[in-house]
KEGU-749403 format. One record per atom (N, C-alpha, C): atom name; residue in one letter; chain; x negated, y, z negated. Coordinates in steps of 0.05 Angstrom, whole numbers, plus 5000, padded with zeros to 4 digits. Example, Ala and Ser with C-alpha at 12.3 -4.5 7.8 and 13.67 -1.06 7.14 Angstrom:
2
SITE atom type mol   c1   c2   c3
SITE    N    a   A 4736 4886 4844
SITE   CA    a   A 4754 4910 4844
SITE    C    a   A 4736 4934 4844
SITE    N    s   A 4743 4955 4858
SITE   CA    s   A 4727 4979 4857
SITE    C    s   A 4742 5001 4843
// end
This chain:
119
SITE atom type mol   c1   c2   c3
SITE    N    m   A 7811 0592 4718
SITE   CA    m   A 7818 0620 4715
SITE    C    m   A 7840 0622 4695
SITE    N    i   A 7837 0640 4676
SITE   CA    i   A 7857 0644 4655
SITE    C    i   A 7865 0674 4655
SITE    N    t   A 7891 0679 4656
SITE   CA    t   A 7901 0706 4654
SITE    C    t   A 7920 0708 4630
SITE    N    a   A 7922 0733 4620
SITE   CA    a   A 7940 0739 4598
SITE    C    a   A 7949 0768 4601
SITE    N    g   A 7969 0776 4586
SITE   CA    g   A 7977 0804 4586
SITE    C    g   A 7991 0813 4611
SITE    N    v   A 8005 0795 4624
SITE   CA    v   A 8021 0802 4647
SITE    C    v   A 8044 0820 4637
SITE    N    q   A 8055 0813 4613
SITE   CA    q   A 8076 0829 4601
SITE    C    q   A 8065 0841 4576
SITE    N    g   A 8067 0867 4574
SITE   CA    g   A 8054 0882 4553
SITE    C    g   A 8065 0879 4525
SITE    N    d   A 8089 0868 4523
SITE   CA    d   A 8101 0864 4497
SITE    C    d   A 8094 0836 4486
SITE    N    e   A 8079 0820 4500
SITE   CA    e   A 8070 0794 4491
SITE    C    e   A 8040 0796 4485
SITE    N    t   A 8034 0797 4459
SITE   CA    t   A 8006 0803 4451
SITE    C    t   A 7991 0779 4441
SITE    N    a   A 8004 0757 4433
SITE   CA    a   A 7990 0734 4423
SITE    C    a   A 7973 0721 4445
SITE    N    n   A 7983 0721 4470
SITE   CA    n   A 7968 0709 4492
SITE    C    n   A 7942 0726 4498
SITE    N    i   A 7944 0752 4494
SITE   CA    i   A 7921 0769 4498
SITE    C    i   A 7900 0763 4476
SITE    N    l   A 7909 0760 4452
SITE   CA    l   A 7891 0754 4430
SITE    C    l   A 7878 0727 4434
SITE    N    a   A 7893 0707 4444
SITE   CA    a   A 7881 0681 4450
SITE    C    a   A 7860 0683 4472
SITE    N    a   A 7865 0698 4493
SITE   CA    a   A 7846 0701 4515
SITE    C    a   A 7821 0715 4505
SITE    N    k   A 7825 0736 4488
SITE   CA    k   A 7802 0751 4477
SITE    C    k   A 7786 0733 4459
SITE    N    k   A 7799 0716 4443
SITE   CA    k   A 7785 0698 4425
SITE    C    k   A 7768 0678 4441
SITE    N    l   A 7780 0667 4462
SITE   CA    l   A 7765 0649 4479
SITE    C    l   A 7740 0663 4491
SITE    N    l   A 7744 0687 4501
SITE   CA    l   A 7722 0703 4512
SITE    C    l   A 7700 0708 4491
SITE    N    d   A 7709 0714 4467
SITE   CA    d   A 7690 0719 4445
SITE    C    d   A 7674 0694 4438
SITE    N    l   A 7687 0671 4437
SITE   CA    l   A 7674 0645 4432
SITE    C    l   A 7653 0639 4453
SITE    N    l   A 7660 0645 4478
SITE   CA    l   A 7641 0641 4500
SITE    C    l   A 7617 0660 4498
SITE    N    q   A 7623 0685 4492
SITE   CA    q   A 7602 0705 4491
SITE    C    q   A 7583 0700 4467
SITE    N    k   A 7593 0689 4445
SITE   CA    k   A 7577 0682 4422
SITE    C    k   A 7563 0655 4425
SITE    N    d   A 7567 0643 4448
SITE   CA    d   A 7556 0617 4455
SITE    C    d   A 7565 0594 4435
SITE    N    i   A 7589 0598 4424
SITE   CA    i   A 7601 0577 4408
SITE    C    i   A 7614 0556 4426
SITE    N    l   A 7626 0565 4447
SITE   CA    l   A 7636 0547 4469
SITE    C    l   A 7618 0551 4493
SITE    N    h   A 7615 0530 4509
SITE   CA    h   A 7597 0532 4532
SITE    C    h   A 7612 0522 4557
SITE    N    i   A 7605 0535 4579
SITE   CA    i   A 7614 0526 4605
SITE    C    i   A 7591 0510 4617
SITE    N    e   A 7594 0484 4620
SITE   CA    e   A 7572 0467 4630
SITE    C    e   A 7569 0470 4660
SITE    N    n   A 7591 0469 4674
SITE   CA    n   A 7590 0470 4703
SITE    C    n   A 7611 0489 4713
SITE    N    g   A 7606 0503 4735
SITE   CA    g   A 7626 0520 4747
SITE    C    g   A 7628 0547 4734
SITE    N    m   A 7650 0560 4737
SITE   CA    m   A 7654 0587 4728
SITE    C    m   A 7682 0590 4716
SITE    N    l   A 7684 0605 4695
SITE   CA    l   A 7710 0611 4683
SITE    C    l   A 7715 0641 4685
SITE    N    i   A 7737 0648 4698
SITE   CA    i   A 7745 0676 4700
SITE    C    i   A 7768 0680 4680
SITE    N    i   A 7764 0700 4663
SITE   CA    i   A 7785 0707 4643
SITE    C    i   A 7793 0736 4647
SITE    N    v   A 7819 0740 4652
SITE   CA    v   A 7830 0767 4653
SITE    C    v   A 7848 0770 4629
SITE    N    p   A 7838 0781 4607
SITE   CA    p   A 7853 0781 4582
SITE    C    p   A 7877 0800 4581
SITE    N    i   A 7876 0822 4597
SITE   CA    i   A 7899 0840 4599
SITE    C    i   A 7904 0848 4628
SITE    N    v   A 7922 0834 4641
SITE   CA    v   A 7928 0840 4669
SITE    C    v   A 7942 0867 4671
SITE    N    n   A 7962 0871 4655
SITE   CA    n   A 7978 0896 4658
SITE    C    n   A 7971 0915 4634
SITE    N    q   A 7949 0929 4637
SITE   CA    q   A 7939 0946 4615
SITE    C    q   A 7958 0969 4608
SITE    N    i   A 7972 0980 4627
SITE   CA    i   A 7990 1002 4621
SITE    C    i   A 8013 0992 4604
SITE    N    a   A 8025 0970 4612
SITE   CA    a   A 8047 0958 4596
SITE    C    a   A 8037 0950 4569
SITE    N    y   A 8013 0940 4567
SITE   CA    y   A 8002 0932 4541
SITE    C    y   A 7999 0957 4522
SITE    N    k   A 7989 0978 4533
SITE   CA    k   A 7986 1003 4517
SITE    C    k   A 8012 1013 4506
SITE    N    r   A 8033 1009 4522
SITE   CA    r   A 8060 1018 4514
SITE    C    r   A 8076 0996 4499
SITE    N    r   A 8065 0971 4499
SITE   CA    r   A 8078 0948 4486
SITE    C    r   A 8106 0943 4498
SITE    N    i   A 8107 0944 4525
SITE   CA    i   A 8132 0939 4539
SITE    C    i   A 8128 0917 4560
SITE    N    r   A 8150 0907 4570
SITE   CA    r   A 8148 0887 4591
SITE    C    r   A 8140 0901 4617
SITE    N    d   A 8148 0925 4621
SITE   CA    d   A 8142 0943 4643
SITE    C    d   A 8165 0942 4663
SITE    N    i   A 8167 0962 4679
SITE   CA    i   A 8188 0964 4699
SITE    C    i   A 8174 0969 4726
SITE    N    p   A 8174 0950 4744
SITE   CA    p   A 8187 0924 4742
SITE    C    p   A 8171 0905 4725
SITE    N    d   A 8183 0884 4715
SITE   CA    d   A 8169 0863 4700
SITE    C    d   A 8149 0850 4719
SITE    N    l   A 8124 0854 4714
SITE   CA    l   A 8103 0844 4732
SITE    C    l   A 8105 0814 4738
SITE    N    n   A 8115 0799 4718
SITE   CA    n   A 8118 0770 4722
SITE    C    n   A 8137 0764 4745
SITE    N    r   A 8154 0782 4752
SITE   CA    r   A 8174 0778 4773
SITE    C    r   A 8165 0788 4800
SITE    N    t   A 8140 0798 4802
SITE   CA    t   A 8131 0811 4827
SITE    C    t   A 8112 0794 4844
SITE    N    f   A 8104 0770 4834
SITE   CA    f   A 8086 0754 4849
SITE    C    f   A 8100 0741 4873
SITE    N    l   A 8084 0735 4894
SITE   CA    l   A 8096 0724 4918
SITE    C    l   A 8107 0696 4911
SITE    N    r   A 8129 0690 4924
SITE   CA    r   A 8143 0665 4918
SITE    C    r   A 8142 0645 4941
SITE    N    k   A 8135 0654 4965
SITE   CA    k   A 8134 0637 4989
SITE    C    k   A 8108 0642 5003
SITE    N    p   A 8099 0622 5019
SITE   CA    p   A 8074 0627 5035
SITE    C    p   A 8078 0650 5054
SITE    N    n   A 8058 0665 5058
SITE   CA    n   A 8058 0688 5076
SITE    C    n   A 8076 0711 5067
SITE    N    q   A 8084 0711 5042
SITE   CA    q   A 8099 0733 5030
SITE    C    q   A 8080 0751 5015
SITE    N    a   A 8086 0777 5015
SITE   CA    a   A 8069 0796 5000
SITE    C    a   A 8079 0799 4972
SITE    N    a   A 8060 0804 4954
SITE   CA    a   A 8068 0810 4926
SITE    C    a   A 8080 0838 4926
SITE    N    s   A 8099 0843 4909
SITE   CA    s   A 8114 0868 4909
SITE    C    s   A 8103 0889 4889
SITE    N    h   A 8080 0884 4878
SITE   CA    h   A 8068 0904 4859
SITE    C    h   A 8038 0903 4864
SITE    N    p   A 8024 0926 4862
SITE   CA    p   A 7995 0927 4867
SITE    C    p   A 7979 0909 4848
SITE    N    l   A 7988 0907 4823
SITE   CA    l   A 7973 0889 4804
SITE    C    l   A 7976 0860 4811
SITE    N    s   A 8000 0851 4818
SITE   CA    s   A 8004 0823 4825
SITE    C    s   A 7989 0817 4852
SITE    N    a   A 7988 0837 4870
SITE   CA    a   A 7974 0833 4895
SITE    C    a   A 7944 0831 4890
SITE    N    a   A 7933 0848 4872
SITE   CA    a   A 7904 0847 4865
SITE    C    a   A 7897 0820 4851
SITE    N    l   A 7914 0811 4834
SITE   CA    l   A 7910 0786 4820
SITE    C    l   A 7910 0762 4840
SITE    N    f   A 7929 0764 4859
SITE   CA    f   A 7930 0743 4879
SITE    C    f   A 7904 0744 4897
SITE    N    q   A 7895 0767 4903
SITE   CA    q   A 7870 0769 4919
SITE    C    q   A 7846 0758 4904
SITE    N    l   A 7845 0764 4878
SITE   CA    l   A 7823 0753 4861
SITE    C    l   A 7824 0722 4861
SITE    N    t   A 7848 0712 4859
SITE   CA    t   A 7852 0683 4859
SITE    C    t   A 7844 0671 4886
SITE    N    k   A 7852 0685 4907
SITE   CA    k   A 7845 0676 4934
SITE    C    k   A 7814 0676 4938
SITE    N    q   A 7802 0697 4928
SITE   CA    q   A 7773 0700 4931
SITE    C    q   A 7757 0678 4917
SITE    N    f   A 7765 0670 4893
SITE   CA    f   A 7750 0651 4878
SITE    C    f   A 7761 0622 4880
SITE    N    n   A 7786 0620 4889
SITE   CA    n   A 7799 0594 4893
SITE    C    n   A 7794 0575 4870
SITE    N    p   A 7804 0582 4846
SITE   CA    p   A 7799 0565 4823
SITE    C    p   A 7813 0538 4825
SITE    N    e   A 7801 0517 4813
SITE   CA    e   A 7814 0491 4812
SITE    C    e   A 7838 0492 4793
SITE    N    w   A 7836 0508 4772
SITE   CA    w   A 7858 0511 4753
SITE    C    w   A 7864 0540 4750
SITE    N    y   A 7890 0546 4747
SITE   CA    y   A 7898 0574 4741
SITE    C    y   A 7918 0572 4717
SITE    N    i   A 7911 0583 4695
SITE   CA    i   A 7927 0583 4671
SITE    C    i   A 7936 0611 4664
SITE    N    d   A 7962 0616 4664
SITE   CA    d   A 7972 0642 4657
SITE    C    d   A 7985 0639 4629
SITE    N    l   A 7974 0653 4610
SITE   CA    l   A 7984 0651 4582
SITE    C    l   A 8008 0669 4578
SITE    N    h   A 8028 0659 4565
SITE   CA    h   A 8053 0674 4558
SITE    C    h   A 8061 0666 4530
SITE    N    e   A 8081 0679 4520
SITE   CA    e   A 8092 0672 4494
SITE    C    e   A 8120 0660 4497
SITE    N    a   A 8127 0644 4477
SITE   CA    a   A 8154 0632 4476
SITE    C    a   A 8171 0651 4459
SITE    N    r   A 8180 0672 4470
SITE   CA    r   A 8195 0692 4455
SITE    C    r   A 8221 0682 4443
SITE    N    g   A 8221 0678 4417
SITE   CA    g   A 8245 0671 4403
SITE    C    g   A 8253 0642 4404
SITE    N    i   A 8237 0625 4418
SITE   CA    i   A 8245 0597 4420
SITE    C    i   A 8240 0582 4394
SITE    N    f   A 8217 0587 4381
SITE   CA    f   A 8211 0574 4355
SITE    C    f   A 8215 0594 4333
SITE    N    r   A 8234 0589 4316
SITE   CA    r   A 8240 0608 4294
SITE    C    r   A 8221 0603 4270
SITE    N    s   A 8212 0578 4266
SITE   CA    s   A 8197 0573 4243
SITE    C    s   A 8180 0547 4247
SITE    N    v   A 8156 0548 4239
SITE   CA    v   A 8138 0524 4241
SITE    C    v   A 8149 0503 4223
SITE    N    s   A 8162 0510 4201
SITE   CA    s   A 8172 0490 4182
SITE    C    s   A 8194 0472 4194
SITE    N    s   A 8207 0480 4216
SITE   CA    s   A 8227 0464 4228
SITE    C    s   A 8216 0442 4247
SITE    N    f   A 8189 0443 4252
SITE   CA    f   A 8176 0423 4269
SITE    C    f   A 8173 0397 4254
SITE    N    t   A 8172 0375 4269
SITE   CA    t   A 8164 0349 4256
SITE    C    t   A 8135 0351 4249
SITE    N    s   A 8124 0334 4233
SITE   CA    s   A 8096 0335 4225
SITE    C    s   A 8078 0333 4250
SITE    N    t   A 8085 0316 4269
SITE   CA    t   A 8069 0313 4293
SITE    C    t   A 8070 0338 4310
SITE    N    s   A 8093 0349 4314
SITE   CA    s   A 8095 0373 4331
SITE    C    s   A 8083 0397 4317
SITE    N    k   A 8083 0398 4290
SITE   CA    k   A 8070 0420 4275
SITE    C    k   A 8040 0418 4280
SITE    N    q   A 8029 0394 4280
SITE   CA    q   A 8001 0391 4284
SITE    C    q   A 7993 0400 4312
SITE    N    h   A 8009 0393 4332
SITE   CA    h   A 8003 0402 4360
SITE    C    h   A 8006 0432 4362
SITE    N    a   A 8027 0444 4350
SITE   CA    a   A 8031 0472 4352
SITE    C    a   A 8008 0487 4339
SITE    N    m   A 7999 0478 4316
SITE   CA    m   A 7978 0492 4302
SITE    C    m   A 7951 0489 4316
SITE    N    s   A 7946 0466 4329
SITE   CA    s   A 7921 0463 4344
SITE    C    s   A 7922 0480 4369
SITE    N    a   A 7945 0485 4380
SITE   CA    a   A 7948 0503 4403
SITE    C    a   A 7943 0532 4396
SITE    N    i   A 7951 0539 4371
SITE   CA    i   A 7947 0566 4362
SITE    C    i   A 7918 0572 4355
SITE    N    q   A 7904 0552 4344
SITE   CA    q   A 7876 0555 4336
SITE    C    q   A 7858 0547 4358
SITE    N    i   A 7852 0565 4376
SITE   CA    i   A 7834 0559 4398
SITE    C    i   A 7807 0551 4388
// end
């Protein structure tokens, strides 16, 4: 299961999820076994406004067993996850302001960063 767009002001992760979905739909990539669930924009209202949202949805997920999520979207996402019980759950985010320039990477880390960007 892959989710993106939890925070509406982070758009690169949404583009990555949509690109992956597009590659699967065009049969360029294939799922051999099992099922892949992609939720490219979890928080559509925040995405339309290009804001993190109030409250920040990323801070509303349950943190302890038997605790309830504090937002309807995080509760719905948790229910979806519970229903399908994926072996892997990947939530895409952005590294806001951590990397200022690709030119500051070593050649090895540049290669890894660029391969991560090019799904």
